[in-house]
Full PDB file with SEQRES, HELIX, SHEET, SSBOND, CRYST1, ORIGX, SCALE, CONECT and MASTER records, all heavy atoms in Angstrom:
SEQRES   1 A   42  MET HIS TRP ALA LEU TYR LEU ASP LYS GLU GLU PHE ALA          
SEQRES   2 A   42  THR SER LEU GLY SER TRP THR ILE VAL ALA LEU ALA SER          
SEQRES   3 A   42  VAL PHE VAL ALA GLY LYS ILE PRO ASP TRP ILE LYS LYS          
SEQRES   4 A   42  LYS GLY PRO                                                  
HELIX    1 AA1 HIS A    2  TYR A    6  1                                   5    
HELIX    2 AA2 GLU A   10  ALA A   30  1                                  21    
HELIX    3 AA3 ASP A   35  LYS A   38  1                                   4    
CRYST1    1.000    1.000    1.000  90.00  90.00  90.00 P 1           1          
ORIGX1      1.000000  0.000000  0.000000        0.00000                         
ORIGX2      0.000000  1.000000  0.000000        0.00000                         
ORIGX3      0.000000  0.000000  1.000000        0.00000                         
SCALE1      1.000000  0.000000  0.000000        0.00000                         
SCALE2      0.000000  1.000000  0.000000        0.00000                         
SCALE3      0.000000  0.000000  1.000000        0.00000                         
ATOM      1  N   MET A   1     -40.725   0.431  -7.428  1.00  0.00           N  
ATOM      2  CA  MET A   1     -39.582   0.802  -6.622  1.00  0.00           C  
ATOM      3  C   MET A   1     -39.748   2.245  -6.121  1.00  0.00           C  
ATOM      4  O   MET A   1     -39.355   2.529  -5.010  1.00  0.00           O  
ATOM      5  CB  MET A   1     -38.310   0.651  -7.448  1.00  0.00           C  
ATOM      6  CG  MET A   1     -37.062   0.820  -6.648  1.00  0.00           C  
ATOM      7  SD  MET A   1     -35.486   0.493  -7.458  1.00  0.00           S  
ATOM      8  CE  MET A   1     -35.854   0.012  -9.086  1.00  0.00           C  
ATOM      9  N   HIS A   2     -40.297   3.092  -6.945  1.00  0.00           N  
ATOM     10  CA  HIS A   2     -40.461   4.480  -6.525  1.00  0.00           C  
ATOM     11  C   HIS A   2     -41.407   4.601  -5.341  1.00  0.00           C  
ATOM     12  O   HIS A   2     -41.219   5.449  -4.480  1.00  0.00           O  
ATOM     13  CB  HIS A   2     -40.978   5.326  -7.698  1.00  0.00           C  
ATOM     14  CG  HIS A   2     -39.966   5.486  -8.775  1.00  0.00           C  
ATOM     15  ND1 HIS A   2     -40.044   4.786  -9.940  1.00  0.00           N  
ATOM     16  CD2 HIS A   2     -38.861   6.236  -8.850  1.00  0.00           C  
ATOM     17  CE1 HIS A   2     -39.022   5.112 -10.700  1.00  0.00           C  
ATOM     18  NE2 HIS A   2     -38.284   5.986 -10.057  1.00  0.00           N  
ATOM     19  N   TRP A   3     -42.421   3.744  -5.304  1.00  0.00           N  
ATOM     20  CA  TRP A   3     -43.363   3.809  -4.192  1.00  0.00           C  
ATOM     21  C   TRP A   3     -42.695   3.440  -2.881  1.00  0.00           C  
ATOM     22  O   TRP A   3     -43.059   3.945  -1.832  1.00  0.00           O  
ATOM     23  CB  TRP A   3     -44.596   2.938  -4.458  1.00  0.00           C  
ATOM     24  CG  TRP A   3     -44.264   1.514  -4.804  1.00  0.00           C  
ATOM     25  CD1 TRP A   3     -44.079   0.994  -6.046  1.00  0.00           C  
ATOM     26  CD2 TRP A   3     -44.064   0.440  -3.893  1.00  0.00           C  
ATOM     27  NE1 TRP A   3     -43.764  -0.327  -5.970  1.00  0.00           N  
ATOM     28  CE2 TRP A   3     -43.743  -0.699  -4.653  1.00  0.00           C  
ATOM     29  CE3 TRP A   3     -44.109   0.334  -2.506  1.00  0.00           C  
ATOM     30  CZ2 TRP A   3     -43.484  -1.938  -4.063  1.00  0.00           C  
ATOM     31  CZ3 TRP A   3     -43.851  -0.907  -1.944  1.00  0.00           C  
ATOM     32  CH2 TRP A   3     -43.541  -2.016  -2.723  1.00  0.00           C  
ATOM     33  N   ALA A   4     -41.694   2.550  -2.930  1.00  0.00           N  
ATOM     34  CA  ALA A   4     -40.973   2.187  -1.709  1.00  0.00           C  
ATOM     35  C   ALA A   4     -40.180   3.385  -1.180  1.00  0.00           C  
ATOM     36  O   ALA A   4     -40.131   3.612   0.029  1.00  0.00           O  
ATOM     37  CB  ALA A   4     -40.060   0.995  -1.962  1.00  0.00           C  
ATOM     38  N   LEU A   5     -39.568   4.134  -2.074  1.00  0.00           N  
ATOM     39  CA  LEU A   5     -38.853   5.334  -1.651  1.00  0.00           C  
ATOM     40  C   LEU A   5     -39.827   6.379  -1.126  1.00  0.00           C  
ATOM     41  O   LEU A   5     -39.546   7.069  -0.153  1.00  0.00           O  
ATOM     42  CB  LEU A   5     -38.035   5.905  -2.812  1.00  0.00           C  
ATOM     43  CG  LEU A   5     -36.797   5.095  -3.203  1.00  0.00           C  
ATOM     44  CD1 LEU A   5     -36.177   5.669  -4.469  1.00  0.00           C  
ATOM     45  CD2 LEU A   5     -35.792   5.076  -2.066  1.00  0.00           C  
ATOM     46  N   TYR A   6     -40.980   6.488  -1.776  1.00  0.00           N  
ATOM     47  CA  TYR A   6     -41.999   7.439  -1.335  1.00  0.00           C  
ATOM     48  C   TYR A   6     -42.478   7.109   0.070  1.00  0.00           C  
ATOM     49  O   TYR A   6     -42.745   7.997   0.869  1.00  0.00           O  
ATOM     50  CB  TYR A   6     -43.167   7.425  -2.328  1.00  0.00           C  
ATOM     51  CG  TYR A   6     -44.307   8.325  -1.935  1.00  0.00           C  
ATOM     52  CD1 TYR A   6     -44.198   9.708  -2.072  1.00  0.00           C  
ATOM     53  CD2 TYR A   6     -45.493   7.809  -1.417  1.00  0.00           C  
ATOM     54  CE1 TYR A   6     -45.234  10.541  -1.722  1.00  0.00           C  
ATOM     55  CE2 TYR A   6     -46.533   8.627  -1.057  1.00  0.00           C  
ATOM     56  CZ  TYR A   6     -46.407   9.998  -1.205  1.00  0.00           C  
ATOM     57  OH  TYR A   6     -47.431  10.819  -0.848  1.00  0.00           O  
ATOM     58  N   LEU A   7     -42.575   5.813   0.373  1.00  0.00           N  
ATOM     59  CA  LEU A   7     -43.018   5.374   1.701  1.00  0.00           C  
ATOM     60  C   LEU A   7     -41.870   5.335   2.704  1.00  0.00           C  
ATOM     61  O   LEU A   7     -42.021   4.783   3.793  1.00  0.00           O  
ATOM     62  CB  LEU A   7     -43.677   3.998   1.602  1.00  0.00           C  
ATOM     63  CG  LEU A   7     -44.969   3.952   0.787  1.00  0.00           C  
ATOM     64  CD1 LEU A   7     -45.454   2.518   0.650  1.00  0.00           C  
ATOM     65  CD2 LEU A   7     -46.048   4.814   1.427  1.00  0.00           C  
ATOM     66  N   ASP A   8     -40.704   5.881   2.336  1.00  0.00           N  
ATOM     67  CA  ASP A   8     -39.534   5.951   3.210  1.00  0.00           C  
ATOM     68  C   ASP A   8     -39.003   4.561   3.574  1.00  0.00           C  
ATOM     69  O   ASP A   8     -38.647   4.295   4.708  1.00  0.00           O  
ATOM     70  CB  ASP A   8     -39.850   6.764   4.474  1.00  0.00           C  
ATOM     71  CG  ASP A   8     -38.583   7.274   5.141  1.00  0.00           C  
ATOM     72  OD1 ASP A   8     -37.566   7.413   4.430  1.00  0.00           O  
ATOM     73  OD2 ASP A   8     -38.615   7.514   6.361  1.00  0.00           O  
ATOM     74  N   LYS A   9     -38.975   3.675   2.590  1.00  0.00           N  
ATOM     75  CA  LYS A   9     -38.438   2.320   2.754  1.00  0.00           C  
ATOM     76  C   LYS A   9     -37.202   2.184   1.869  1.00  0.00           C  
ATOM     77  O   LYS A   9     -37.171   1.415   0.923  1.00  0.00           O  
ATOM     78  CB  LYS A   9     -39.488   1.267   2.371  1.00  0.00           C  
ATOM     79  CG  LYS A   9     -40.779   1.360   3.131  1.00  0.00           C  
ATOM     80  CD  LYS A   9     -40.581   0.987   4.575  1.00  0.00           C  
ATOM     81  CE  LYS A   9     -41.923   0.999   5.297  1.00  0.00           C  
ATOM     82  NZ  LYS A   9     -41.790   0.821   6.713  1.00  0.00           N  
ATOM     83  N   GLU A  10     -36.175   2.941   2.202  1.00  0.00           N  
ATOM     84  CA  GLU A  10     -34.985   2.994   1.360  1.00  0.00           C  
ATOM     85  C   GLU A  10     -34.286   1.646   1.245  1.00  0.00           C  
ATOM     86  O   GLU A  10     -33.834   1.263   0.174  1.00  0.00           O  
ATOM     87  CB  GLU A  10     -34.022   4.039   1.910  1.00  0.00           C  
ATOM     88  CG  GLU A  10     -32.803   4.250   1.039  1.00  0.00           C  
ATOM     89  CD  GLU A  10     -31.898   5.343   1.575  1.00  0.00           C  
ATOM     90  OE1 GLU A  10     -32.342   6.137   2.420  1.00  0.00           O  
ATOM     91  OE2 GLU A  10     -30.750   5.395   1.137  1.00  0.00           O  
ATOM     92  N   GLU A  11     -34.203   0.902   2.342  1.00  0.00           N  
ATOM     93  CA  GLU A  11     -33.530  -0.402   2.312  1.00  0.00           C  
ATOM     94  C   GLU A  11     -34.260  -1.369   1.381  1.00  0.00           C  
ATOM     95  O   GLU A  11     -33.640  -2.108   0.617  1.00  0.00           O  
ATOM     96  CB  GLU A  11     -33.441  -1.010   3.719  1.00  0.00           C  
ATOM     97  CG  GLU A  11     -32.600  -0.199   4.680  1.00  0.00           C  
ATOM     98  CD  GLU A  11     -33.384   0.901   5.369  1.00  0.00           C  
ATOM     99  OE1 GLU A  11     -34.627   0.912   5.272  1.00  0.00           O  
ATOM    100  OE2 GLU A  11     -32.753   1.764   5.992  1.00  0.00           O  
ATOM    101  N   PHE A  12     -35.577  -1.368   1.457  1.00  0.00           N  
ATOM    102  CA  PHE A  12     -36.369  -2.252   0.599  1.00  0.00           C  
ATOM    103  C   PHE A  12     -36.206  -1.862  -0.874  1.00  0.00           C  
ATOM    104  O   PHE A  12     -36.051  -2.730  -1.733  1.00  0.00           O  
ATOM    105  CB  PHE A  12     -37.849  -2.209   1.000  1.00  0.00           C  
ATOM    106  CG  PHE A  12     -38.725  -3.053   0.133  1.00  0.00           C  
ATOM    107  CD1 PHE A  12     -38.678  -4.435   0.220  1.00  0.00           C  
ATOM    108  CD2 PHE A  12     -39.587  -2.471  -0.785  1.00  0.00           C  
ATOM    109  CE1 PHE A  12     -39.483  -5.217  -0.586  1.00  0.00           C  
ATOM    110  CE2 PHE A  12     -40.387  -3.245  -1.593  1.00  0.00           C  
ATOM    111  CZ  PHE A  12     -40.337  -4.625  -1.491  1.00  0.00           C  
ATOM    112  N   ALA A  13     -36.233  -0.572  -1.152  1.00  0.00           N  
ATOM    113  CA  ALA A  13     -36.083  -0.110  -2.528  1.00  0.00           C  
ATOM    114  C   ALA A  13     -34.701  -0.473  -3.075  1.00  0.00           C  
ATOM    115  O   ALA A  13     -34.573  -0.896  -4.229  1.00  0.00           O  
ATOM    116  CB  ALA A  13     -36.303   1.394  -2.598  1.00  0.00           C  
ATOM    117  N   THR A  14     -33.682  -0.338  -2.255  1.00  0.00           N  
ATOM    118  CA  THR A  14     -32.329  -0.701  -2.678  1.00  0.00           C  
ATOM    119  C   THR A  14     -32.225  -2.193  -2.956  1.00  0.00           C  
ATOM    120  O   THR A  14     -31.654  -2.616  -3.957  1.00  0.00           O  
ATOM    121  CB  THR A  14     -31.306  -0.296  -1.600  1.00  0.00           C  
ATOM    122  OG1 THR A  14     -31.423   1.110  -1.361  1.00  0.00           O  
ATOM    123  CG2 THR A  14     -29.895  -0.618  -2.035  1.00  0.00           C  
ATOM    124  N   SER A  15     -32.794  -2.993  -2.070  1.00  0.00           N  
ATOM    125  CA  SER A  15     -32.780  -4.444  -2.250  1.00  0.00           C  
ATOM    126  C   SER A  15     -33.529  -4.840  -3.514  1.00  0.00           C  
ATOM    127  O   SER A  15     -33.051  -5.670  -4.294  1.00  0.00           O  
ATOM    128  CB  SER A  15     -33.406  -5.112  -1.025  1.00  0.00           C  
ATOM    129  OG  SER A  15     -33.502  -6.492  -1.206  1.00  0.00           O  
ATOM    130  N   LEU A  16     -34.689  -4.259  -3.719  1.00  0.00           N  
ATOM    131  CA  LEU A  16     -35.489  -4.569  -4.902  1.00  0.00           C  
ATOM    132  C   LEU A  16     -34.745  -4.192  -6.178  1.00  0.00           C  
ATOM    133  O   LEU A  16     -34.710  -4.967  -7.140  1.00  0.00           O  
ATOM    134  CB  LEU A  16     -36.828  -3.837  -4.824  1.00  0.00           C  
ATOM    135  CG  LEU A  16     -37.853  -4.152  -5.890  1.00  0.00           C  
ATOM    136  CD1 LEU A  16     -38.279  -5.610  -5.801  1.00  0.00           C  
ATOM    137  CD2 LEU A  16     -39.061  -3.254  -5.718  1.00  0.00           C  
ATOM    138  N   GLY A  17     -34.127  -3.046  -6.181  1.00  0.00           N  
ATOM    139  CA  GLY A  17     -33.356  -2.623  -7.343  1.00  0.00           C  
ATOM    140  C   GLY A  17     -32.164  -3.520  -7.603  1.00  0.00           C  
ATOM    141  O   GLY A  17     -31.863  -3.865  -8.744  1.00  0.00           O  
ATOM    142  N   SER A  18     -31.494  -3.936  -6.541  1.00  0.00           N  
ATOM    143  CA  SER A  18     -30.338  -4.821  -6.681  1.00  0.00           C  
ATOM    144  C   SER A  18     -30.740  -6.167  -7.254  1.00  0.00           C  
ATOM    145  O   SER A  18     -30.076  -6.704  -8.143  1.00  0.00           O  
ATOM    146  CB  SER A  18     -29.659  -5.019  -5.329  1.00  0.00           C  
ATOM    147  OG  SER A  18     -29.191  -3.786  -4.832  1.00  0.00           O  
ATOM    148  N   TRP A  19     -31.814  -6.740  -6.750  1.00  0.00           N  
ATOM    149  CA  TRP A  19     -32.280  -8.043  -7.244  1.00  0.00           C  
ATOM    150  C   TRP A  19     -32.736  -7.946  -8.690  1.00  0.00           C  
ATOM    151  O   TRP A  19     -32.568  -8.890  -9.456  1.00  0.00           O  
ATOM    152  CB  TRP A  19     -33.390  -8.601  -6.369  1.00  0.00           C  
ATOM    153  CG  TRP A  19     -32.843  -9.231  -5.129  1.00  0.00           C  
ATOM    154  CD1 TRP A  19     -32.959  -8.773  -3.861  1.00  0.00           C  
ATOM    155  CD2 TRP A  19     -32.057 -10.428  -5.049  1.00  0.00           C  
ATOM    156  NE1 TRP A  19     -32.287  -9.611  -3.000  1.00  0.00           N  
ATOM    157  CE2 TRP A  19     -31.724 -10.637  -3.700  1.00  0.00           C  
ATOM    158  CE3 TRP A  19     -31.582 -11.340  -5.994  1.00  0.00           C  
ATOM    159  CZ2 TRP A  19     -30.971 -11.718  -3.272  1.00  0.00           C  
ATOM    160  CZ3 TRP A  19     -30.824 -12.419  -5.561  1.00  0.00           C  
ATOM    161  CH2 TRP A  19     -30.516 -12.597  -4.217  1.00  0.00           C  
ATOM    162  N   THR A  20     -33.286  -6.812  -9.076  1.00  0.00           N  
ATOM    163  CA  THR A  20     -33.692  -6.621 -10.468  1.00  0.00           C  
ATOM    164  C   THR A  20     -32.472  -6.637 -11.385  1.00  0.00           C  
ATOM    165  O   THR A  20     -32.476  -7.285 -12.435  1.00  0.00           O  
ATOM    166  CB  THR A  20     -34.456  -5.295 -10.626  1.00  0.00           C  
ATOM    167  OG1 THR A  20     -35.593  -5.323  -9.763  1.00  0.00           O  
ATOM    168  CG2 THR A  20     -34.897  -5.083 -12.058  1.00  0.00           C  
ATOM    169  N   ILE A  21     -31.423  -5.962 -10.977  1.00  0.00           N  
ATOM    170  CA  ILE A  21     -30.192  -5.932 -11.771  1.00  0.00           C  
ATOM    171  C   ILE A  21     -29.569  -7.324 -11.857  1.00  0.00           C  
ATOM    172  O   ILE A  21     -29.132  -7.756 -12.923  1.00  0.00           O  
ATOM    173  CB  ILE A  21     -29.198  -4.911 -11.186  1.00  0.00           C  
ATOM    174  CG1 ILE A  21     -29.754  -3.502 -11.378  1.00  0.00           C  
ATOM    175  CG2 ILE A  21     -27.823  -5.046 -11.824  1.00  0.00           C  
ATOM    176  CD1 ILE A  21     -28.997  -2.427 -10.640  1.00  0.00           C  
ATOM    177  N   VAL A  22     -29.555  -8.046 -10.744  1.00  0.00           N  
ATOM    178  CA  VAL A  22     -29.004  -9.409 -10.731  1.00  0.00           C  
ATOM    179  C   VAL A  22     -29.807 -10.319 -11.658  1.00  0.00           C  
ATOM    180  O   VAL A  22     -29.234 -11.112 -12.414  1.00  0.00           O  
ATOM    181  CB  VAL A  22     -28.979  -9.972  -9.290  1.00  0.00           C  
ATOM    182  CG1 VAL A  22     -28.685 -11.456  -9.292  1.00  0.00           C  
ATOM    183  CG2 VAL A  22     -27.952  -9.224  -8.454  1.00  0.00           C  
ATOM    184  N   ALA A  23     -31.131 -10.203 -11.618  1.00  0.00           N  
ATOM    185  CA  ALA A  23     -31.974 -11.039 -12.475  1.00  0.00           C  
ATOM    186  C   ALA A  23     -31.727 -10.744 -13.950  1.00  0.00           C  
ATOM    187  O   ALA A  23     -31.608 -11.673 -14.760  1.00  0.00           O  
ATOM    188  CB  ALA A  23     -33.439 -10.820 -12.124  1.00  0.00           C  
ATOM    189  N   LEU A  24     -31.631  -9.480 -14.312  1.00  0.00           N  
ATOM    190  CA  LEU A  24     -31.375  -9.124 -15.707  1.00  0.00           C  
ATOM    191  C   LEU A  24     -29.997  -9.606 -16.162  1.00  0.00           C  
ATOM    192  O   LEU A  24     -29.842 -10.096 -17.278  1.00  0.00           O  
ATOM    193  CB  LEU A  24     -31.495  -7.618 -15.894  1.00  0.00           C  
ATOM    194  CG  LEU A  24     -32.916  -7.059 -15.796  1.00  0.00           C  
ATOM    195  CD1 LEU A  24     -32.881  -5.531 -15.826  1.00  0.00           C  
ATOM    196  CD2 LEU A  24     -33.784  -7.592 -16.912  1.00  0.00           C  
ATOM    197  N   ALA A  25     -29.011  -9.480 -15.310  1.00  0.00           N  
ATOM    198  CA  ALA A  25     -27.666  -9.950 -15.650  1.00  0.00           C  
ATOM    199  C   ALA A  25     -27.657 -11.470 -15.819  1.00  0.00           C  
ATOM    200  O   ALA A  25     -26.999 -11.990 -16.718  1.00  0.00           O  
ATOM    201  CB  ALA A  25     -26.671  -9.524 -14.574  1.00  0.00           C  
ATOM    202  N   SER A  26     -28.391 -12.179 -14.972  1.00  0.00           N  
ATOM    203  CA  SER A  26     -28.457 -13.635 -15.062  1.00  0.00           C  
ATOM    204  C   SER A  26     -29.075 -14.079 -16.383  1.00  0.00           C  
ATOM    205  O   SER A  26     -28.600 -15.020 -17.014  1.00  0.00           O  
ATOM    206  CB  SER A  26     -29.278 -14.206 -13.909  1.00  0.00           C  
ATOM    207  OG  SER A  26     -28.683 -13.892 -12.683  1.00  0.00           O  
ATOM    208  N   VAL A  27     -30.133 -13.416 -16.792  1.00  0.00           N  
ATOM    209  CA  VAL A  27     -30.771 -13.752 -18.064  1.00  0.00           C  
ATOM    210  C   VAL A  27     -29.811 -13.492 -19.216  1.00  0.00           C  
ATOM    211  O   VAL A  27     -29.697 -14.301 -20.137  1.00  0.00           O  
ATOM    212  CB  VAL A  27     -32.076 -12.940 -18.239  1.00  0.00           C  
ATOM    213  CG1 VAL A  27     -32.606 -13.055 -19.653  1.00  0.00           C  
ATOM    214  CG2 VAL A  27     -33.118 -13.411 -17.243  1.00  0.00           C  
ATOM    215  N   PHE A  28     -29.084 -12.397 -19.165  1.00  0.00           N  
ATOM    216  CA  PHE A  28     -28.126 -12.075 -20.220  1.00  0.00           C  
ATOM    217  C   PHE A  28     -27.005 -13.108 -20.279  1.00  0.00           C  
ATOM    218  O   PHE A  28     -26.652 -13.603 -21.341  1.00  0.00           O  
ATOM    219  CB  PHE A  28     -27.541 -10.684 -19.988  1.00  0.00           C  
ATOM    220  CG  PHE A  28     -26.519 -10.290 -21.008  1.00  0.00           C  
ATOM    221  CD1 PHE A  28     -26.897  -9.931 -22.280  1.00  0.00           C  
ATOM    222  CD2 PHE A  28     -25.172 -10.293 -20.690  1.00  0.00           C  
ATOM    223  CE1 PHE A  28     -25.955  -9.561 -23.239  1.00  0.00           C  
ATOM    224  CE2 PHE A  28     -24.220  -9.939 -21.626  1.00  0.00           C  
ATOM    225  CZ  PHE A  28     -24.622  -9.572 -22.893  1.00  0.00           C  
ATOM    226  N   VAL A  29     -26.463 -13.476 -19.126  1.00  0.00           N  
ATOM    227  CA  VAL A  29     -25.362 -14.438 -19.079  1.00  0.00           C  
ATOM    228  C   VAL A  29     -25.854 -15.824 -19.489  1.00  0.00           C  
ATOM    229  O   VAL A  29     -25.168 -16.545 -20.208  1.00  0.00           O  
ATOM    230  CB  VAL A  29     -24.734 -14.471 -17.664  1.00  0.00           C  
ATOM    231  CG1 VAL A  29     -23.764 -15.632 -17.523  1.00  0.00           C  
ATOM    232  CG2 VAL A  29     -24.028 -13.151 -17.390  1.00  0.00           C  
ATOM    233  N   ALA A  30     -27.040 -16.219 -19.077  1.00  0.00           N  
ATOM    234  CA  ALA A  30     -27.587 -17.537 -19.426  1.00  0.00           C  
ATOM    235  C   ALA A  30     -27.774 -17.665 -20.935  1.00  0.00           C  
ATOM    236  O   ALA A  30     -27.632 -18.748 -21.490  1.00  0.00           O  
ATOM    237  CB  ALA A  30     -28.912 -17.767 -18.708  1.00  0.00           C  
ATOM    238  N   GLY A  31     -28.067 -16.573 -21.598  1.00  0.00           N  
ATOM    239  CA  GLY A  31     -28.222 -16.604 -23.047  1.00  0.00           C  
ATOM    240  C   GLY A  31     -26.900 -16.754 -23.774  1.00  0.00           C  
ATOM    241  O   GLY A  31     -26.871 -17.100 -24.950  1.00  0.00           O  
ATOM    242  N   LYS A  32     -25.793 -16.529 -23.100  1.00  0.00           N  
ATOM    243  CA  LYS A  32     -24.477 -16.595 -23.724  1.00  0.00           C  
ATOM    244  C   LYS A  32     -23.752 -17.922 -23.479  1.00  0.00           C  
ATOM    245  O   LYS A  32     -22.647 -18.107 -23.942  1.00  0.00           O  
ATOM    246  CB  LYS A  32     -23.595 -15.463 -23.184  1.00  0.00           C  
ATOM    247  CG  LYS A  32     -24.120 -14.084 -23.509  1.00  0.00           C  
ATOM    248  CD  LYS A  32     -24.004 -13.808 -24.980  1.00  0.00           C  
ATOM    249  CE  LYS A  32     -24.448 -12.381 -25.281  1.00  0.00           C  
ATOM    250  NZ  LYS A  32     -24.339 -12.048 -26.689  1.00  0.00           N  
ATOM    251  N   ILE A  33     -24.361 -18.843 -22.742  1.00  0.00           N  
ATOM    252  CA  ILE A  33     -23.715 -20.124 -22.444  1.00  0.00           C  
ATOM    253  C   ILE A  33     -23.724 -20.986 -23.708  1.00  0.00           C  
ATOM    254  O   ILE A  33     -24.777 -21.184 -24.308  1.00  0.00           O  
ATOM    255  CB  ILE A  33     -24.433 -20.851 -21.291  1.00  0.00           C  
ATOM    256  CG1 ILE A  33     -24.340 -20.027 -20.016  1.00  0.00           C  
ATOM    257  CG2 ILE A  33     -23.859 -22.252 -21.085  1.00  0.00           C  
ATOM    258  CD1 ILE A  33     -25.132 -20.586 -18.856  1.00  0.00           C  
ATOM    259  N   PRO A  34     -22.585 -21.519 -24.108  1.00  0.00           N  
ATOM    260  CA  PRO A  34     -22.525 -22.365 -25.303  1.00  0.00           C  
ATOM    261  C   PRO A  34     -23.380 -23.629 -25.149  1.00  0.00           C  
ATOM    262  O   PRO A  34     -23.578 -24.122 -24.038  1.00  0.00           O  
ATOM    263  CB  PRO A  34     -21.049 -22.736 -25.430  1.00  0.00           C  
ATOM    264  CG  PRO A  34     -20.324 -21.748 -24.603  1.00  0.00           C  
ATOM    265  CD  PRO A  34     -21.273 -21.298 -23.526  1.00  0.00           C  
ATOM    266  N   ASP A  35     -23.861 -24.149 -26.277  1.00  0.00           N  
ATOM    267  CA  ASP A  35     -24.736 -25.324 -26.246  1.00  0.00           C  
ATOM    268  C   ASP A  35     -24.044 -26.555 -25.669  1.00  0.00           C  
ATOM    269  O   ASP A  35     -24.671 -27.369 -25.004  1.00  0.00           O  
ATOM    270  CB  ASP A  35     -25.255 -25.635 -27.645  1.00  0.00           C  
ATOM    271  CG  ASP A  35     -26.242 -24.617 -28.145  1.00  0.00           C  
ATOM    272  OD1 ASP A  35     -26.871 -23.954 -27.283  1.00  0.00           O  
ATOM    273  OD2 ASP A  35     -26.411 -24.476 -29.357  1.00  0.00           O  
ATOM    274  N   TRP A  36     -22.741 -26.695 -25.887  1.00  0.00           N  
ATOM    275  CA  TRP A  36     -22.070 -27.899 -25.393  1.00  0.00           C  
ATOM    276  C   TRP A  36     -21.994 -27.920 -23.871  1.00  0.00           C  
ATOM    277  O   TRP A  36     -21.880 -28.984 -23.270  1.00  0.00           O  
ATOM    278  CB  TRP A  36     -20.683 -28.041 -26.019  1.00  0.00           C  
ATOM    279  CG  TRP A  36     -19.742 -26.914 -25.698  1.00  0.00           C  
ATOM    280  CD1 TRP A  36     -19.580 -25.779 -26.396  1.00  0.00           C  
ATOM    281  CD2 TRP A  36     -18.834 -26.841 -24.593  1.00  0.00           C  
ATOM    282  NE1 TRP A  36     -18.626 -24.977 -25.807  1.00  0.00           N  
ATOM    283  CE2 TRP A  36     -18.145 -25.611 -24.699  1.00  0.00           C  
ATOM    284  CE3 TRP A  36     -18.521 -27.677 -23.540  1.00  0.00           C  
ATOM    285  CZ2 TRP A  36     -17.195 -25.212 -23.775  1.00  0.00           C  
ATOM    286  CZ3 TRP A  36     -17.555 -27.285 -22.628  1.00  0.00           C  
ATOM    287  CH2 TRP A  36     -16.906 -26.065 -22.751  1.00  0.00           C  
ATOM    288  N   ILE A  37     -22.101 -26.784 -23.231  1.00  0.00           N  
ATOM    289  CA  ILE A  37     -22.132 -26.740 -21.768  1.00  0.00           C  
ATOM    290  C   ILE A  37     -23.535 -27.035 -21.266  1.00  0.00           C  
ATOM    291  O   ILE A  37     -23.719 -27.669 -20.233  1.00  0.00           O  
ATOM    292  CB  ILE A  37     -21.646 -25.376 -21.256  1.00  0.00           C  
ATOM    293  CG1 ILE A  37     -20.169 -25.184 -21.598  1.00  0.00           C  
ATOM    294  CG2 ILE A  37     -21.865 -25.252 -19.752  1.00  0.00           C  
ATOM    295  CD1 ILE A  37     -19.620 -23.832 -21.205  1.00  0.00           C  
ATOM    296  N   LYS A  38     -24.550 -26.578 -22.000  1.00  0.00           N  
ATOM    297  CA  LYS A  38     -25.934 -26.763 -21.579  1.00  0.00           C  
ATOM    298  C   LYS A  38     -26.368 -28.224 -21.648  1.00  0.00           C  
ATOM    299  O   LYS A  38     -27.226 -28.655 -20.887  1.00  0.00           O  
ATOM    300  CB  LYS A  38     -26.877 -25.933 -22.457  1.00  0.00           C  
ATOM    301  CG  LYS A  38     -26.761 -24.456 -22.252  1.00  0.00           C  
ATOM    302  CD  LYS A  38     -27.756 -23.736 -23.143  1.00  0.00           C  
ATOM    303  CE  LYS A  38     -27.603 -22.245 -23.059  1.00  0.00           C  
ATOM    304  NZ  LYS A  38     -28.517 -21.555 -23.950  1.00  0.00           N  
ATOM    305  N   LYS A  39     -25.791 -29.009 -22.579  1.00  0.00           N  
ATOM    306  CA  LYS A  39     -26.194 -30.407 -22.760  1.00  0.00           C  
ATOM    307  C   LYS A  39     -25.796 -31.241 -21.556  1.00  0.00           C  
ATOM    308  O   LYS A  39     -24.659 -31.206 -21.111  1.00  0.00           O  
ATOM    309  CB  LYS A  39     -25.557 -30.992 -24.024  1.00  0.00           C  
ATOM    310  CG  LYS A  39     -26.101 -30.391 -25.293  1.00  0.00           C  
ATOM    311  CD  LYS A  39     -25.473 -31.047 -26.504  1.00  0.00           C  
ATOM    312  CE  LYS A  39     -25.981 -30.407 -27.773  1.00  0.00           C  
ATOM    313  NZ  LYS A  39     -25.343 -30.979 -28.956  1.00  0.00           N  
ATOM    314  N   LYS A  40     -26.764 -32.004 -21.049  1.00  0.00           N  
ATOM    315  CA  LYS A  40     -26.470 -32.880 -19.914  1.00  0.00           C  
ATOM    316  C   LYS A  40     -26.703 -34.348 -20.277  1.00  0.00           C  
ATOM    317  O   LYS A  40     -26.350 -35.227 -19.534  1.00  0.00           O  
ATOM    318  CB  LYS A  40     -27.350 -32.499 -18.718  1.00  0.00           C  
ATOM    319  CG  LYS A  40     -27.008 -31.137 -18.157  1.00  0.00           C  
ATOM    320  CD  LYS A  40     -27.777 -30.859 -16.913  1.00  0.00           C  
ATOM    321  CE  LYS A  40     -27.386 -29.483 -16.341  1.00  0.00           C  
ATOM    322  NZ  LYS A  40     -28.073 -29.174 -15.117  1.00  0.00           N  
ATOM    323  N   GLY A  41     -27.326 -34.581 -21.409  1.00  0.00           N  
ATOM    324  CA  GLY A  41     -27.606 -35.943 -21.847  1.00  0.00           C  
ATOM    325  C   GLY A  41     -26.431 -36.548 -22.593  1.00  0.00           C  
ATOM    326  O   GLY A  41     -25.401 -35.910 -22.780  1.00  0.00           O  
ATOM    327  N   PRO A  42     -26.586 -37.799 -23.036  1.00  0.00           N  
ATOM    328  CA  PRO A  42     -25.506 -38.473 -23.775  1.00  0.00           C  
ATOM    329  C   PRO A  42     -25.257 -37.902 -25.148  1.00  0.00           C  
ATOM    330  O   PRO A  42     -26.030 -37.311 -25.764  1.00  0.00           O  
ATOM    331  CB  PRO A  42     -25.979 -39.912 -23.885  1.00  0.00           C  
ATOM    332  CG  PRO A  42     -27.426 -39.901 -23.572  1.00  0.00           C  
ATOM    333  CD  PRO A  42     -27.712 -38.634 -22.824  1.00  0.00           C  
TER     334      PRO A  42                                                      
MASTER        0    0    0    3    0    0    0    6  333    1    0    4          
END                                                                             
């Protein structure tokens, strides 16, 4: 991400940072889903 800022690509660096935060939050939230919701079988 720092290299994008160094190359004066602020929009790309912001987007990359935002997607990183979203991905980390998704992993955290997915780990908190109860087992009875995750089950799709009988």
